VOPAGU-2260 file (C-alpha; in pm, 1 decimal, decimal comma):
REM VOPAGU-2260
SITE   aa  ch    i         X         Y         Z
SITE  MET   A    0   -1551,8      39,7   -1744,1
SITE  THR   A    1   -1757,4     368,4   -1746,4
SITE  PRO   A    2   -1664,4     623,4   -1521,6
SITE  LEU   A    3   -1851,5     534,8   -1203,9
SITE  HIS   A    4   -1723,9     126,8   -1185,7
SITE  ALA   A    5   -1462,1     238,6    -939,3
SITE  PRO   A    6   -1675,1     491,6    -747,4
SITE  LEU   A    7   -1924,1     230,5    -656,3
SITE  LEU   A    8   -1693,6     -49,9    -580,4
SITE  ALA   A    9   -1516,7     208,9    -336,4
SITE  LEU   A   10   -1920,3     280,9    -256,8
SITE  CYS   A   11   -1934,5    -119,7    -170,7
SITE  LEU   A   12   -1633,5    -172,9      28,4
SITE  PHE   A   13   -1705,9     150,2     249,9
SITE  ALA   A   14   -2012,4      18,4     331,0
SITE  VAL   A   15   -1853,9    -294,6     426,3
SITE  THR   A   16   -1630,5    -133,1     668,1
SITE  PHE   A   17   -1864,3     113,6     768,3
SITE  ALA   A   18   -2043,5    -222,1     945,1
SITE  VAL   A   19   -1695,7    -321,1    1137,6
SITE  ASN   A   20   -1745,8       3,6    1373,9
SITE  LEU   A   21   -2097,6      54,5    1406,9
SITE  GLN   A   22   -2143,2     -96,9    1767,5
SITE  ALA   A   23   -1809,8      92,0    1916,2
SITE  PRO   A   24   -2029,3     351,3    2069,6
SITE  LEU   A   25   -2212,1      89,6    2253,8
SITE  TYR   A   26   -1973,2    -100,2    2403,2
SITE  PRO   A   27   -2021,3      84,4    2726,7
SITE  ALA   A   28   -2358,7     -11,2    2747,0
SITE  TYR   A   29   -2283,4    -369,3    2616,4
SITE  LEU   A   30   -2044,4    -406,9    2902,7
SITE  ALA   A   31   -2310,4    -194,2    3188,4
SITE  GLN   A   32   -2599,4    -454,3    3063,2
SITE  ALA   A   33   -2357,6    -765,3    3078,4
SITE  GLY   A   34   -2192,6    -635,2    3421,7
SITE  LEU   A   35   -1877,3    -689,1    3260,5
SITE  GLY   A   36   -1519,8    -474,4    3303,1
SITE  ALA   A   37   -1306,6    -274,6    3075,7
SITE  GLY   A   38   -1105,8    -593,2    2957,5
SITE  ALA   A   39   -1424,5    -773,0    2844,5
SITE  ALA   A   40   -1448,2    -464,1    2555,8
SITE  THR   A   41   -1185,2    -640,1    2412,5
SITE  LEU   A   42   -1322,6    -919,9    2322,5
SITE  ALA   A   43   -1490,0    -747,9    2073,3
SITE  PHE   A   44   -1173,7    -763,2    1909,4
SITE  ALA   A   45   -1062,8   -1065,3    1961,6
SITE  ALA   A   46   -1412,9   -1194,2    1781,7
SITE  TYR   A   47   -1370,7    -971,7    1458,1
SITE  VAL   A   48    -970,4   -1107,5    1418,0
SITE  ALA   A   49   -1156,7   -1517,2    1503,0
SITE  GLY   A   50   -1350,2   -1434,8    1215,6
SITE  LEU   A   51   -1102,0   -1213,8     995,2
SITE  MET   A   52    -748,0   -1364,4    1019,2
SITE  PRO   A   53    -898,8   -1752,4     904,7
SITE  THR   A   54   -1046,3   -1567,8     612,6
SITE  LEU   A   55    -749,0   -1375,7     515,0
SITE  ILE   A   56    -506,3   -1700,4     568,3
SITE  LEU   A   57    -716,3   -1961,5     424,1
SITE  LEU   A   58    -924,3   -1736,5     178,1
SITE  GLY   A   59    -739,6   -1415,6      97,2
SITE  GLY   A   60    -714,6   -1504,8    -244,0
SITE  LEU   A   61    -996,7   -1629,8    -347,3
SITE  SER   A   62   -1142,1   -1400,0    -528,0
SITE  ASP   A   63    -891,6   -1533,8    -817,5
SITE  ARG   A   64   -1069,6   -1879,3    -858,7
SITE  VAL   A   65   -1402,6   -1740,2    -826,0
SITE  GLY   A   66   -1364,5   -1389,4    -952,1
SITE  ARG   A   67   -1402,1   -1031,0    -759,8
SITE  ARG   A   68   -1779,5   -1007,9    -713,2
SITE  ALA   A   69   -1845,1   -1328,6    -502,4
SITE  PRO   A   70   -1645,7   -1270,4    -232,5
SITE  LEU   A   71   -1740,0    -869,8    -189,1
SITE  VAL   A   72   -2112,9    -882,4    -255,4
SITE  CYS   A   73   -2078,7   -1232,3      58,9
SITE  ALA   A   74   -1931,4    -965,2     269,3
SITE  LEU   A   75   -2191,8    -742,7     209,1
SITE  LEU   A   76   -2450,5    -960,2     308,4
SITE  LEU   A   77   -2273,8   -1076,6     624,6
SITE  SER   A   78   -2247,8    -693,1     748,7
SITE  PHE   A   79   -2590,9    -687,0     673,4
SITE  ALA   A   80   -2657,0    -990,3     924,5
SITE  ALA   A   81   -2421,3    -876,3    1222,7
SITE  THR   A   82   -2649,7    -546,1    1219,2
SITE  LEU   A   83   -2956,6    -708,6    1200,0
SITE  LEU   A   84   -2862,3    -920,6    1483,3
SITE  LEU   A   85   -2698,5    -680,1    1689,4
SITE  ALA   A   86   -3094,7    -474,2    1596,5
SITE  LEU   A   87   -3277,6    -738,0    1687,7
SITE  SER   A   88   -3125,8    -886,1    1998,9
SITE  PRO   A   89   -2849,5    -651,0    2166,2
SITE  GLY   A   90   -2638,5    -862,8    2398,8
SITE  TRP   A   91   -2277,8    -955,2    2409,2
SITE  ALA   A   92   -2286,8   -1281,6    2328,5
SITE  GLU   A   93   -2463,1   -1109,7    2025,2
SITE  LEU   A   94   -2232,6    -827,8    1948,9
SITE  ALA   A   95   -1925,8   -1138,4    1988,5
SITE  ALA   A   96   -2077,5   -1318,1    1667,8
SITE  ALA   A   97   -2187,3   -1002,9    1505,6
SITE  ARG   A   98   -1818,9    -940,1    1536,7
SITE  VAL   A   99   -1710,6   -1262,8    1400,4
SITE  LEU   A  100   -1954,8   -1196,0    1085,8
SITE  LEU   A  101   -1776,3    -897,9    1070,2
SITE  GLY   A  102   -1461,3   -1006,6    1099,0
SITE  ILE   A  103   -1506,4   -1298,0     795,8
SITE  GLY   A  104   -1689,1   -1031,9     573,3
SITE  THR   A  105   -1356,1    -793,7     561,5
SITE  GLY   A  106   -1093,2   -1090,0     518,2
SITE  LEU   A  107   -1304,2   -1124,0     186,3
SITE  ALA   A  108   -1357,2    -799,1      82,8
SITE  THR   A  109   -1036,0    -592,2     139,8
SITE  PRO   A  110    -804,9    -803,0     -54,0
SITE  ALA   A  111   -1080,6    -882,2    -338,0
SITE  GLY   A  112   -1149,6    -492,7    -395,7
SITE  THR   A  113    -784,8    -401,7    -384,8
SITE  ALA   A  114    -765,0    -630,2    -634,6
SITE  TRP   A  115   -1037,2    -557,4    -847,7
SITE  MET   A  116   -1003,3    -186,8    -825,2
SITE  ALA   A  117    -591,8    -169,7    -955,3
SITE  GLU   A  118    -809,8    -356,1   -1245,3
SITE  LEU   A  119   -1039,8    -119,4   -1271,3
SITE  MET   A  120    -854,7     130,4   -1291,1
SITE  GLY   A  121    -546,6     -14,9   -1477,1
SITE  GLU   A  122    -186,6    -111,3   -1399,8
SITE  ALA   A  123     -59,8     267,1   -1474,7
SITE  ARG   A  124    -299,5     426,7   -1261,1
SITE  ALA   A  125    -138,9     163,4    -935,3
SITE  LYS   A  126    -152,0     452,2    -665,7
SITE  PRO   A  127    -424,0     642,7    -761,3
SITE  ALA   A  128    -632,8     318,3    -663,4
SITE  ALA   A  129    -467,9     203,1    -367,4
SITE  LEU   A  130    -585,9     549,0    -240,2
SITE  MET   A  131    -934,4     536,7    -317,6
SITE  VAL   A  132    -919,5     149,4    -149,2
SITE  THR   A  133    -781,9     348,2     160,9
SITE  SER   A  134   -1012,6     661,5     102,6
SITE  ALA   A  135   -1306,1     436,7     128,9
SITE  THR   A  136   -1194,3     235,9     406,1
SITE  THR   A  137   -1092,1     461,8     603,5
SITE  LEU   A  138   -1397,6     630,4     577,4
SITE  GLY   A  139   -1563,4     348,9     624,7
SITE  PHE   A  140   -1413,2     212,0     947,6
SITE  GLY   A  141   -1439,9     579,5    1112,6
SITE  GLY   A  142   -1812,7     672,3     922,8
SITE  GLY   A  143   -1999,5     367,2    1136,5
SITE  ALA   A  144   -1885,4     483,2    1432,7
SITE  LEU   A  145   -1961,0     829,6    1384,6
SITE  ALA   A  146   -2300,7     767,4    1238,9
SITE  THR   A  147   -2382,4     621,4    1571,7
SITE  GLY   A  148   -2236,1     849,5    1762,9
SITE  LEU   A  149   -2469,3    1114,1    1624,7
SITE  SER   A  150   -2750,2     883,7    1624,8
SITE  LEU   A  151   -2766,1     815,1    1994,6
SITE  MET   A  152   -2718,2    1190,2    2019,9
SITE  ALA   A  153   -3025,7    1268,7    1833,7
SITE  GLN   A  154   -3269,3     966,4    1977,9
SITE  GLY   A  155   -3106,9     928,3    2312,7
SITE  PRO   A  156   -2994,7     603,2    2439,7
SITE  SER   A  157   -3055,0     277,5    2244,9
SITE  PHE   A  158   -2875,7     -75,1    2130,1
SITE  ALA   A  159   -3078,1      16,5    1790,8
SITE  PRO   A  160   -2955,5     376,7    1649,2
SITE  ALA   A  161   -3091,9     486,2    1314,7
SITE  SER   A  162   -2765,9     439,1    1188,9
SITE  PHE   A  163   -2790,7      51,6    1218,3
SITE  TRP   A  164   -3078,7      96,3    1009,8
SITE  ALA   A  165   -2908,6     316,7     731,9
SITE  LEU   A  166   -2662,1      32,3     661,4
SITE  LEU   A  167   -2960,6    -235,2     631,2
SITE  ILE   A  168   -3135,6     -57,6     406,4
SITE  ALA   A  169   -2815,4      48,2     181,5
SITE  ALA   A  170   -2669,2    -294,0     205,1
SITE  PRO   A  171   -2882,8    -491,5     -28,9
SITE  PRO   A  172   -2937,3    -282,9    -285,0
SITE  LEU   A  173   -2537,0    -189,7    -322,4
SITE  ALA   A  174   -2465,7    -618,4    -305,7
SITE  LEU   A  175   -2733,9    -603,1    -621,0
SITE  ALA   A  176   -2519,9    -303,0    -800,3
SITE  CYS   A  177   -2209,7    -486,9    -727,5
SITE  LEU   A  178   -2299,6    -771,4    -942,0
SITE  ARG   A  179   -2344,8    -526,6   -1218,1
SITE  LEU   A  180   -1944,1    -417,4   -1192,7
SITE  PRO   A  181   -1742,6    -542,2   -1489,9
SITE  ARG   A  182   -1530,5    -827,1   -1500,4
SITE  ILE   A  183   -1212,5    -764,8   -1583,3
SITE  ALA   A  184    -961,3   -1081,5   -1501,1
SITE  PRO   A  185   -1188,0   -1374,6   -1561,7
SITE  PRO   A  186   -1119,1   -1633,3   -1276,1
SITE  ARG   A  187    -820,7   -1862,8   -1266,5
SITE  ARG   A  188    -780,3   -2211,8   -1226,2
SITE  VAL   A  189    -615,2   -2249,8    -858,9
SITE  SER   A  190    -698,3   -2358,2    -539,4
SITE  PRO   A  191    -955,6   -2232,5    -399,2
SITE  LEU   A  192    -758,4   -2229,4     -29,5
SITE  ARG   A  193    -494,0   -1995,3    -126,7
SITE  LEU   A  194    -257,0   -1858,7     127,9
SITE  PRO   A  195    -134,8   -1487,6     170,2
SITE  VAL   A  196     185,7   -1363,9     -14,9
SITE  PHE   A  197     477,0   -1165,7     161,6
SITE  PRO   A  198     711,4   -1034,9    -115,6
SITE  ALA   A  199    1054,7    -938,8    -131,8
SITE  GLY   A  200    1101,6    -607,0      19,3
SITE  SER   A  201     718,0    -609,9     189,0
SITE  ALA   A  202     849,2    -651,3     533,3
SITE  PRO   A  203     911,1    -310,1     667,4
SITE  TYR   A  204     541,1    -191,7     579,7
SITE  GLY   A  205     407,8    -441,1     723,3
SITE  LEU   A  206     558,2    -397,2     995,3
SITE  ALA   A  207     538,3     -86,6    1033,2
SITE  LEU   A  208     100,9     -72,5     942,7
SITE  ALA   A  209     101,0    -360,3    1256,4
SITE  LEU   A  210     261,7    -137,1    1508,7
SITE  ALA   A  211      50,0     184,0    1378,3
SITE  TRP   A  212    -269,9     -16,5    1345,2
SITE  ALA   A  213    -188,4    -143,4    1712,2
SITE  SER   A  214    -227,2     261,3    1800,6
SITE  THR   A  215    -545,9     229,3    1629,7
SITE  GLY   A  216    -690,3     -76,3    1803,2
SITE  MET   A  217    -605,9     127,8    2108,2
SITE  THR   A  218    -762,3     392,7    2027,5
SITE  ILE   A  219   -1094,1     273,0    1926,7
SITE  ALA   A  220   -1129,8      40,2    2229,0
SITE  ALA   A  221    -995,3     268,2    2488,2
SITE  THR   A  222   -1181,4     612,9    2350,6
SITE  PRO   A  223   -1521,6     505,2    2465,4
SITE  LEU   A  224   -1409,7     398,1    2826,7
SITE  LEU   A  225   -1233,6     705,6    2899,4
SITE  LEU   A  226   -1491,1     961,4    2756,4
SITE  ALA   A  227   -1713,6     745,6    2989,9
SITE  ARG   A  228   -1539,5     855,8    3255,1
SITE  LEU   A  229   -1594,3    1219,6    3225,8
SITE  GLU   A  230   -1941,9    1118,0    3135,6
SITE  LEU   A  231   -1888,0    1175,5    2790,9
SITE  ASP   A  232   -2026,1     854,6    2604,5
SITE  SER   A  233   -2199,0    1017,7    2324,8
SITE  TRP   A  234   -1920,8    1168,4    2213,8
SITE  SER   A  235   -1709,4     863,5    2133,5
SITE  GLY   A  236   -1830,5     802,2    1796,7
SITE  PRO   A  237   -1697,6    1154,1    1684,6
SITE  VAL   A  238   -1389,1    1126,4    1863,6
SITE  ILE   A  239   -1351,6     781,7    1717,8
SITE  PHE   A  240   -1427,6     901,1    1366,4
SITE  LEU   A  241   -1150,4    1161,7    1394,3
SITE  ALA   A  242    -908,0     863,9    1506,0
SITE  LEU   A  243    -918,2     791,8    1164,1
SITE  PHE   A  244   -1073,8    1090,4     943,6
SITE  VAL   A  245    -763,3    1265,3    1030,8
SITE  GLY   A  246    -610,0     993,9     820,7
SITE  PHE   A  247    -857,3    1054,9     490,3
SITE  LEU   A  248    -687,9    1369,7     476,2
SITE  CYS   A  249    -329,3    1300,4     479,7
SITE  GLN   A  250    -400,3    1072,3     238,9
SITE  PRO   A  251    -343,1    1291,8     -87,3
SITE  LEU   A  252     -31,8    1417,6      75,0
SITE  ALA   A  253      70,1    1102,4     124,1
SITE  ARG   A  254      41,2    1011,0    -258,1
SITE  ARG   A  255     255,7    1280,9    -368,4
SITE  THR   A  256     550,5    1122,4    -138,1
SITE  SER   A  257     712,9     826,2    -243,5
SITE  ASN   A  258     687,2     539,9     -37,7
SITE  PRO   A  259     938,5     487,3     136,4
SITE  ARG   A  260     980,8     857,1     269,4
SITE  ALA   A  261     593,7     871,7     382,1
SITE  LEU   A  262     653,4     536,1     587,9
SITE  ARG   A  263     917,7     718,0     762,0
SITE  ILE   A  264     743,1     995,7     816,2
SITE  GLY   A  265     430,3     751,2     949,3
SITE  LEU   A  266     627,3     586,8    1195,8
SITE  GLY   A  267     742,3     940,8    1300,1
SITE  LEU   A  268     434,2    1004,7    1372,6
SITE  ILE   A  269     293,1     662,5    1573,1
SITE  PRO   A  270     498,5     754,0    1910,3
SITE  LEU   A  271     346,9    1077,2    1907,3
SITE  GLY   A  272     -21,2    1030,2    1839,3
SITE  PHE   A  273     -16,1     767,8    2138,8
SITE  ALA   A  274     163,6     962,5    2385,2
SITE  GLY   A  275     -76,8    1276,6    2329,1
SITE  LEU   A  276    -348,0     980,0    2386,5
SITE  LEU   A  277    -177,3     852,2    2694,5
SITE  ALA   A  278    -154,2    1198,9    2864,8
SITE  GLY   A  279    -505,6    1252,6    2780,2
SITE  ALA   A  280    -614,9     954,1    2957,3
SITE  ALA   A  281    -380,8    1015,2    3269,3
SITE  THR   A  282    -504,2    1360,9    3304,0
SITE  ALA   A  283    -874,0    1332,0    3188,1
SITE  SER   A  284    -773,9    1602,9    2918,9
SITE  VAL   A  285   -1034,1    1612,2    2619,5
SITE  PRO   A  286    -801,8    1818,9    2418,9
SITE  LEU   A  287    -519,5    1566,6    2437,4
SITE  ILE   A  288    -725,4    1294,3    2363,9
SITE  LEU   A  289    -823,9    1460,2    2049,6
SITE  LEU   A  290    -462,9    1590,9    1958,3
SITE  GLY   A  291    -332,3    1253,4    2016,6
SITE  THR   A  292    -614,5    1010,2    1800,6
SITE  ALA   A  293    -554,6    1282,7    1543,9
SITE  LEU   A  294    -186,8    1202,1    1527,6
SITE  THR   A  295    -275,1     822,8    1530,4
SITE  SER   A  296    -501,1     897,3    1245,1
SITE  ALA   A  297    -261,5    1085,4    1047,8
SITE  ALA   A  298      49,3     788,0    1092,8
SITE  SER   A  299    -213,2     492,8    1064,7
SITE  TYR   A  300    -458,3     588,3     822,9
SITE  GLY   A  301    -320,8     864,5     610,0
SITE  PHE   A  302      77,5     722,2     567,4
SITE  VAL   A  303     168,9     423,1     635,3
SITE  TYR   A  304    -136,9     217,1     504,7
SITE  LEU   A  305    -121,6     416,8     161,3
SITE  ALA   A  306     252,0     341,9     187,3
SITE  ALA   A  307     225,0      23,6     249,6
SITE  LEU   A  308     -70,3     -84,3      22,1
SITE  SER   A  309      41,9     126,7    -287,2
SITE  GLU   A  310     410,7     -77,9    -219,1
SITE  VAL   A  311     246,3    -370,0    -200,5
SITE  SER   A  312       0,2    -392,9    -445,0
SITE  ALA   A  313     308,6    -319,6    -718,1
SITE  LEU   A  314     542,2    -568,1    -531,7
SITE  ALA   A  315     327,7    -825,5    -654,7
SITE  PRO   A  316      98,6    -746,3   -1000,3
SITE  GLU   A  317      34,2   -1125,6   -1033,7
SITE  ASN   A  318     -49,7   -1211,5    -717,1
SITE  ARG   A  319    -219,2    -840,8    -596,0
SITE  ALA   A  320    -511,4   -1014,7    -416,6
SITE  ARG   A  321    -264,8   -1267,7    -205,3
SITE  ALA   A  322     -28,9    -994,4    -130,4
SITE  ALA   A  323    -303,0    -763,1     -30,3
SITE  ALA   A  324    -452,1   -1036,0     180,1
SITE  GLY   A  325     -10,3   -1082,3     349,2
SITE  LEU   A  326      20,7    -711,6     394,4
SITE  PHE   A  327    -383,7    -700,2     612,9
SITE  VAL   A  328    -214,3   -1020,2     843,3
SITE  TYR   A  329      55,1    -832,2     929,2
SITE  ALA   A  330    -213,9    -505,6     992,4
SITE  TYR   A  331    -464,8    -688,8    1198,6
SITE  CYS   A  332    -186,1    -866,4    1449,5
SITE  GLY   A  333    -105,8    -531,7    1550,8
SITE  PHE   A  334    -500,0    -422,7    1581,1
SITE  SER   A  335    -598,6    -697,6    1796,7
SITE  ALA   A  336    -346,6    -838,6    1961,2
SITE  PRO   A  337    -198,1    -604,9    2179,2
SITE  VAL   A  338    -517,3    -455,6    2267,1
SITE  VAL   A  339    -633,3    -778,8    2355,2
SITE  ALA   A  340    -330,1    -821,4    2640,5
SITE  ALA   A  341    -327,5    -458,1    2750,2
SITE  GLY   A  342    -762,8    -527,6    2781,7
SITE  ALA   A  343    -671,5    -787,2    2996,5
SITE  LEU   A  344    -389,4    -615,0    3186,9
SITE  ALA   A  345    -628,7    -353,3    3197,0
SITE  ASP   A  346    -843,9    -505,3    3478,3
SITE  ARG   A  347    -546,8    -591,1    3735,1
SITE  ILE   A  348    -346,0    -263,2    3723,7
SITE  GLY   A  349    -593,3     -46,1    3536,5
SITE  LEU   A  350    -708,3      84,8    3223,5
SITE  VAL   A  351    -444,5     375,7    3227,0
SITE  PRO   A  352    -128,1     195,9    3334,4
SITE  ALA   A  353    -186,6     -57,2    3082,9
SITE  MET   A  354    -168,1     205,0    2807,3
SITE  GLY   A  355     150,0     294,7    2968,8
SITE  VAL   A  356     277,1     -58,6    2955,9
SITE  PHE   A  357     147,6     -65,5    2594,4
SITE  PHE   A  358     354,3     267,0    2489,5
SITE  ALA   A  359     654,2      83,6    2619,6
SITE  ALA   A  360     661,8    -218,8    2431,1
SITE  GLN   A  361     536,5       4,4    2101,8
SITE  LEU   A  362     831,5     231,2    2164,5
SITE  ALA   A  363    1063,2     -68,8    2165,7
SITE  CYS   A  364     944,7    -198,8    1871,9
SITE  LEU   A  365     938,4      62,5    1660,1
SITE  LEU   A  366    1302,0     152,4    1796,9
SITE  ALA   A  367    1442,9    -184,7    1669,1
SITE  LEU   A  368    1220,6    -161,7    1301,3
SITE  ALA   A  369    1400,6     159,7    1290,6
SITE  GLY   A  370    1724,0      33,1    1302,8
SITE  ALA   A  371    1688,2    -272,9    1103,8
SITE  MET   A  372    1572,1     -23,7     810,0
SITE  ALA   A  373    1857,3     178,9     867,7
SITE  ARG   A  374    2071,2    -115,8     869,1
SITE  ALA   A  375    1914,2    -250,3     535,9
SITE  GLY   A  376    1912,5     115,9     363,3
SITE  ARG   A  377    2364,4      98,3     435,9
SITE  LEU   A  378    2381,1    -228,9     294,8
SITE  ARG   A  379    2148,9    -145,4     -24,9
SITE  ALA   A  380    2374,7     237,3     -44,5
SITE  ARG   A  381    2730,7     -27,2      40,9
SITE  ARG   A  382    2605,2    -256,2    -246,4
SITE  ALA   A  383    2534,9      50,4    -531,2
SITE  GLN   A  384    2836,4     173,6    -500,0
SITE  THR   A  385    3007,6    -167,7    -489,7
SITE  SER   A  386    2812,4    -186,1    -853,5
SITE  ALA   A  387    2858,2     140,5    -941,9
SITE  ALA   A  388    3252,3     107,9    -894,5
SITE  ALA   A  389    3325,9    -251,8   -1059,7
SITE  PRO   A  390    3263,4     -50,7   -1412,1
SITE  ALA   A  391    3450,9     187,9   -1320,1
SITE  ALA   A  392    3721,2       8,9   -1267,6
SITE  ALA   A  393    3685,7    -246,4   -1572,7
SITE  ALA   A  394    3704,7      93,5   -1799,8
SITE  PRO   A  395    4075,1     141,8   -1835,1
SITE  ALA   A  396    4133,9    -242,7   -1891,3
SITE  ALA   A  397    3891,8    -254,9   -2202,0
SITE  ALA   A  398    3998,6      76,1   -2286,5
SITE  SER   A  399    4415,4     -65,4   -2381,3
SITE  PRO   A  400    4401,9    -311,7   -2666,1
SITE  SER   A  401    4466,3    -657,9   -2543,0
SITE  GLY   A  402    4772,6    -702,0   -2765,9
SITE  ALA   A  403    4965,0    -345,4   -2679,9
SITE  ARG   A  404    5357,3    -401,7   -2623,8
SITE  ARG   A  405    5445,7    -200,5   -2305,1
SITE  PRO   A  406    5685,8      55,0   -2388,5
SITE  ARG   A  407    6111,7      -8,8   -2259,6
């Protein structure tokens, strides 16, 4: 392996995730063109998950059978096809179809890329490998929205901004370059349909990631609509990028922190972030919206994402691709289901009240998870004390000869 192999793989993962949110700043324009309400914006999330979840569940371990290259190359080509569809034929139906393709691509790329990065960098560098994956995908998810936002600022309203064409130019050569990356682990003789695995001890990390990404999903869905009300439509891309980039900046700090501690920090930041976003939405305050998105990013893509991916990779080194698929099942359930429900509610009671209902439900779930983690921690501590006390109790008996006579 050369020093360029891991960065090249990271660049491929960046490109796949870059395509996912390219269209986010255009959601208000798509809604206006189709004459749809705010709740329809959540259909974009539903379409994405309709492609993603079956892929994660049924094909999350496909790369164990066919190798790591093929899923990643397919993901790049699907990103190309989805973006080309929207560039040539913009519309709400086309957006839904494109989001399905992007979901399939993400479902193929993330488990295969996670396992491949660990293989390229070696088992001894499992946490740096997880950091490389989380950094590339975080920048990708945010970078697509930023690029489109900046393109719209520079060239004016358009359904085919320059950011779309940049992805279309970059994806084919990256797919060819991906074919040149070395194969570390040979394909295994296993079924092509391989369900995700959920290693013992991974549930708190998966549930925390679901709750964190729920805030991110709400931020990405609501921010363009909130800024459109303030006549700041063109700033939705940079704000969505902020909602992810701050997490990228926090990842080096999370790397130097133990996974359990990083998880606790992230859980503490989740409600603070969404509270800021909700306050900004209720008061039409851009600074509060920015503060909320920044704290949400630090929680979701900074501490919780890296801790969860690193922990799950360590818990299942022999099934890393399937374990990553299982983690992303948690993540995308959180990312999509609450957003779709809140979007349907927003058309009935309004966007801000729907965000308030989401926040109340999120707080209840966070408190339940924190309570369960505390009880599990106390149980482990009692077991550790019992295990430590058993040898101490046996020591006096072992020290006395079995045949010693009692004094008279």
